[in-house]
C-alpha positions in Angstrom: -38.2 8.2 73.8 -37.5 10.7 76.4 -37.6 14.4 75.4 -37.9 17.8 77.0 -41.3 19.3 76.1 -42.6 22.9 76.6 -46.3 23.2 76.8 -46.5 26.8 77.8 -43.9 29.7 77.5 -42.4 30.9 80.7 -39.7 30.3 83.2 -37.1 27.5 82.9 -39.3 25.1 84.9 -41.8 24.9 82.0 -39.3 22.5 80.4 -40.4 19.0 81.4 -38.7 15.7 80.6 -41.4 13.3 79.5 -42.1 10.4 77.3 -42.6 11.4 73.6 -43.6 9.4 70.5 -40.8 7.7 68.7 -39.6 9.5 65.6 -39.9 7.9 62.1 -37.9 9.5 59.3 -39.5 10.0 55.9 -38.1 10.6 52.5 -34.4 11.7 53.0 -34.7 12.7 56.7 -31.9 11.6 59.0 -32.7 10.1 62.4 -29.9 10.9 64.9 -29.4 9.1 68.3 -28.4 12.0 70.5 -25.3 11.8 72.7 -24.9 15.4 73.6 -26.9 18.6 73.2 -25.6 22.2 72.9 -27.5 24.8 74.9 -27.8 28.2 73.2 -29.0 31.6 74.6 -31.6 31.9 71.9 -33.3 28.8 73.3 -33.9 30.7 76.6 -35.6 33.6 74.7 -37.8 31.2 72.8 -38.8 29.2 75.9 -39.7 32.4 77.7 -41.9 33.6 74.8 -40.0 36.8 74.0 -38.3 35.7 70.7 -39.5 37.2 67.4 -40.5 33.8 66.0 -42.1 31.2 68.3 -42.8 27.6 67.6 -46.3 26.1 68.1 -46.9 24.5 71.4 -45.9 22.0 72.6 -42.4 21.8 71.3 -39.0 20.3 72.0 -36.2 22.9 72.2 -32.8 22.8 70.6 -31.0 22.9 67.3 -27.4 21.8 68.1 -26.4 18.2 69.0 -24.0 15.4 68.3 -24.7 11.7 68.1 -25.0 8.7 65.8 -26.7 8.6 62.4 -29.1 5.6 63.0 -29.1 4.5 59.4 -25.3 4.7 58.7 -23.9 4.4 62.2 -21.6 7.4 61.5 -20.7 9.9 64.2 -22.2 13.3 63.3 -23.0 16.7 64.6 -26.3 18.5 64.0 -26.8 22.2 63.3 -30.6 22.2 62.9 -33.4 19.8 63.7 -36.9 19.3 62.5 -38.0 17.8 65.9 -35.7 19.6 68.5 -32.6 18.2 70.0 -33.4 18.3 73.7 -34.2 14.6 73.4 -32.8 11.1 72.9 -33.4 11.2 69.2 -33.8 14.0 66.6 -35.0 14.2 63.0 -32.8 16.3 60.7 -32.5 17.3 57.1 -29.3 15.9 55.4 -27.8 19.3 54.9 -27.9 19.9 58.7 -26.0 16.7 59.6 -22.2 16.8 59.3 -19.4 14.3 60.0 -17.9 14.5 63.5 -14.1 14.0 63.5 -12.9 11.1 65.6 -10.7 13.5 67.6 -13.7 15.4 68.9 -16.0 14.1 71.7 -19.7 14.2 71.3 -19.9 17.1 73.7 -17.5 19.0 71.6 -19.5 18.2 68.5 -22.6 19.6 70.2 -20.7 22.8 70.8 -20.1 23.4 67.1 -23.5 24.5 65.6 -24.7 27.9 66.5 -21.6 29.1 68.2 -19.2 28.5 65.4 -21.6 29.6 62.6 -22.4 32.7 64.6 -18.7 33.5 65.2 -17.8 33.1 61.5 -20.7 35.2 60.3 -20.1 37.9 62.8 -16.4 38.2 62.3 -16.1 37.8 58.5 -19.4 37.9 56.7 -20.8 40.9 58.7 -17.6 42.4 60.3 -15.5 42.0 57.2 -12.4 41.2 59.3 -9.1 41.1 57.4 -5.7 39.7 58.3 -3.7 42.3 60.3 -6.7 44.1 61.7 -7.3 44.3 65.5 -10.4 42.8 66.9 -12.0 43.1 70.4 -14.1 40.1 71.4 -16.3 41.7 74.1 -17.4 38.6 76.1 -14.9 36.0 74.9 -15.2 33.2 77.4 -18.6 31.7 76.2 -19.2 29.4 73.3 -19.5 32.1 70.6 -16.7 34.2 72.2 -14.2 31.4 72.2 -15.1 30.4 68.7 -14.6 34.0 67.6 -11.2 34.1 69.2 -10.2 30.9 67.5 -11.3 32.0 64.1 -9.6 35.4 64.5 -6.3 33.9 65.6 -6.4 31.5 62.7 -7.0 34.4 60.2 -4.0 36.4 61.4 -6.0 39.0 63.4 -4.6 40.7 66.5 -7.0 39.7 69.3 -8.1 41.2 72.6 -10.7 39.2 74.6 -12.7 40.2 77.7 -14.2 38.0 80.3 -15.9 38.6 83.7 -14.1 36.1 85.9 -10.6 35.0 86.6 -11.4 31.5 85.3 -12.8 33.1 82.1 -9.7 35.2 81.6 -7.5 32.2 82.0 -9.7 30.2 79.5 -9.5 33.0 76.9 -5.7 33.3 77.3 -5.3 29.6 76.8 -6.6 29.9 73.2 -3.3 31.3 72.0 -1.8 34.7 71.3 -4.7 36.7 72.7 -4.5 39.5 75.2 -7.1 39.5 77.9 -9.0 42.1 80.0 -11.4 41.8 82.9 -14.6 43.6 81.8 -15.8 43.9 85.4 -13.3 46.8 85.7 -14.8 50.3 84.8 -11.7 51.1 82.9 -11.6 47.8 80.9 -11.9 49.4 77.5 -8.9 51.7 78.2 -7.0 48.7 79.3 -8.1 46.8 76.2 -6.7 49.6 74.0 -3.4 49.5 76.0 -3.2 45.7 75.4 -3.9 46.2 71.7 -1.3 48.9 71.4 -3.6 50.9 69.1 -5.9 53.9 69.4 -8.9 51.9 68.3 -10.3 48.5 67.2 -11.1 47.6 63.6 -13.8 45.1 64.6 -15.6 44.7 67.9 -17.7 41.5 68.2 -20.2 42.4 71.0 -22.0 39.8 73.0 -23.9 42.2 75.4 -24.8 45.3 73.4 -27.2 46.5 76.1 -24.2 46.9 78.5 -21.4 47.9 76.2 -22.4 49.4 72.8 -22.4 53.0 74.0 -18.8 52.7 75.1 -17.7 50.5 72.1 -18.4 53.3 69.7 -15.8 55.5 71.4 -12.9 53.0 70.9 -13.4 52.3 67.1 -10.5 52.8 64.7 -11.3 54.8 61.6 -13.7 52.7 59.6 -14.3 50.4 62.5 -17.2 48.1 62.8 -19.2 46.8 65.8 -21.1 43.6 65.2 -23.9 43.0 67.6 -24.2 39.3 68.4 -26.3 39.6 71.6 -28.3 42.1 73.6 -30.8 41.8 76.5 -32.3 45.2 76.3 -32.0 48.8 75.0 -29.0 51.0 75.2 -28.2 54.7 74.7 -25.4 55.7 72.2 -23.8 58.9 71.1 -24.0 59.1 67.3 -21.1 61.5 67.3 -18.8 58.7 68.4 -19.8 56.8 65.3 -19.4 59.9 63.2 -15.9 60.5 64.5 -14.7 57.1 63.3 -16.8 56.8 60.2 -17.8 53.6 61.9 -20.7 51.2 61.5 -22.9 49.2 63.8 -23.9 45.9 62.2 -26.6 43.5 63.6 -26.8 39.9 63.0 -29.0 36.9 63.6 -27.9 33.5 62.5 -31.4 32.6 61.0 -30.9 35.6 58.6 -27.9 33.8 57.0 -28.4 32.5 53.5 -27.7 28.9 52.5 -24.6 30.2 50.7 -23.3 32.0 53.8 -23.9 28.9 55.9 -22.1 26.6 53.4 -19.1 29.0 53.6 -19.2 28.9 57.4 -19.3 25.1 57.5 -16.4 24.8 55.0 -14.4 27.1 57.3 -15.3 25.0 60.3 -14.3 21.8 58.6 -10.9 23.3 57.7 -10.4 24.6 61.3 -11.3 21.2 62.8 -8.8 19.4 60.5 -5.9 21.8 61.1 -6.6 22.1 64.8 -7.2 25.8 64.9 -10.8 25.3 66.1 -11.2 23.4 69.4 -14.6 23.5 71.1 -14.4 24.1 74.8 -16.9 22.4 77.2 -17.6 24.2 80.4 -20.2 22.1 82.0 -22.3 18.9 81.2 -25.7 18.3 82.8 -28.2 15.5 82.5 -31.0 16.2 80.1 -33.5 16.3 83.0 -31.6 19.3 84.3 -32.4 21.5 81.3 -34.1 24.1 83.5 -31.0 24.4 85.6 -28.9 24.7 82.4 -31.0 27.7 81.2 -30.6 29.5 84.5 -26.9 28.9 84.6 -26.6 30.2 81.0 -28.1 33.6 82.0 -27.0 34.0 85.6 -23.3 33.0 85.6 -20.2 34.2 83.7 -19.8 32.1 80.6 -17.0 29.4 80.7 -17.1 27.5 77.5 -20.1 25.6 76.2 -22.9 24.1 78.4 -24.2 20.8 77.1 -26.9 18.4 78.1 -26.5 14.6 78.0 -29.5 12.3 77.5 
């Protein structure tokens, strides 16, 4: 089979499409023929060698995908893989393989894994968001951001979402009753508060803490919470801003979630897919061989939905 293999950590070009041995499931493992692969930011950190836990070399990247269960012929989406998903086939444990509704494309199925589990965990399990509260999704046009907006709207939250391009703003606005702000503007947080019609946000889901966390703390409502989903470096903060609101900064990494937390997240995803409140948005599809280009696009361009690879 064809698979992306990484033999040395480094720049995107270390990902090479090559012939790999065929996979043979043992015990209760599930073999999935991949039709689409979700590309996540964490995979760029692992590939570059800067993530906290690195796989032994060589390895095949990827955890999210959608395809066909070889044994049953069922359409499925995958949320973790034993062998890596940047390939024509992937081995998975049964608990990481979920039915893919007929109304979703394979590309949409590949967009469900990390983005929707991360969004649910950030908003509800870490942020404790409750109906009637006001949430700022700081970086709402990417896969996690759009998932967070959709979950928040379905839960009865008042939502403001930011994006860094006109296309991104339009994409966020298309999700429903969400107000939008261009975060390229230096006064975007003041504008976000105007849009919210409140002096502070109850929850801020933050995709780029290295850029925004210091300012986020100044726009928290009393008892407000900032949940840090992503960061690419260090940031200076004024603790007095946090003291003024009795606020909290909460970090999260999806691998830290317990099995119980993940079960809760996937139940919520299933409900949202059935009632139509969750609708994965695909921004770009690339051939599997262009995985290096995909990683560069993920880090260099404003996010517009989910980027997927197609074998």
